[in-house]
Steps between C-alpha positions, in 0.01 A plus 500: 500500500610858437524726805531878490682659795491866608684663790498875567593499869830687456626780276546240225197352323560142389288292261559141388325211331589135536385148566565245772811401303659826384486878479397604149578869537545785745530877497534776756508877525570752774322813611148612586251265347128512422247243386548636148870402520462146633249367248697617192811339651307173527381529140851579374647203686238267354577634153873446545445139603245422228199465728164670529319613811243229436774236547545595868357235734569671834613830650742532794549828685748618760301619803774701669571641747613793295449858401129579522413644158720273290397188689131576459550553125653156450241316708208674329648443153545129574145466634357683200684273257390187684141618495503596131666173400287296742807320635605420859728726702766441765641766733842453661677731744779688324739433789452126435582555133806705593630229733442227242747675270787385725358162609822317411694661786582299813455806722191630672333744259364837604295671227522877556308757293524877520181628667591872477462718815843356605343157557518155340257214443655164577447131570727210593528175303684172509583318180336166424527269202406707196391810688471690826278482808405812691564507875292758683288789381549772240627803690596865469775669702782750484834374365654568842244278675549225243879526535467450877305177439760377255784574739326316785425192284864438404414275205607479136249719315460602137311828465322546168305795361522869422461580872806289583705682236374845601578442869804278455712714732252466785420132446842342443570496873729196492691266273212252525280725286518533122292715263396341170603699188276733299367238252307349795372833635139471380224235506520401134184383325690198363538371858134583562396286201723213618339509845144539372495238220481197734212662687302537177566136413381391848204740463605683816386837369356804675159661486521827312367699796767351729790627288583825678823696558705424811583843644621430859457863600276800443522705181629859503141624459384299803791630710420860400134444588593359844730798566226746406249313715733508802561871443126569485438317826789661685 
């Protein structure tokens, strides 16, 4: 079956198509993205690989956490395509996709994404045969707080993601910690397709209404509203 993957959780939008056996094509672009950017990228990728939208049998989307506007765009575009094509959909956390990109390491993996506001989204994983298994919850913290946890743990850890690269100086607190290079900095849609394809085959898909962005914290608008409300009640 042909799976279309879309992830817009970071500053890089990634789109890929593939099957349970191989990735047929992938493309990515950086910068502010809108719904009108994602869908043409999908169509262009299909054209490059000799496929039509009607050939797609399932849609996989990265759920985040991530930057609010961009993340919402990707999730909504994926849901719209699944609905128009009348095909099943699978949502996977973007931190899981990011960690899967380095699943061949023998170290503990910490997927770390830039959350802006001098914070990071992160989750811890251990590698298993053919993939990774998350240990604990998806979290948000300052790089300093995360560095303190890493220093206390004293274990061999591979940090992966744009947050790890951005805050390398704060996070590399010992020789036990290594930051994965830039090619692994984003949750690529090719990894998303690889993770999602077996779920489509097993028919472990999601209801359309259950595919929603994973934010972990309030949006800037909600924070501004809370601040105004506290000021009004003071």
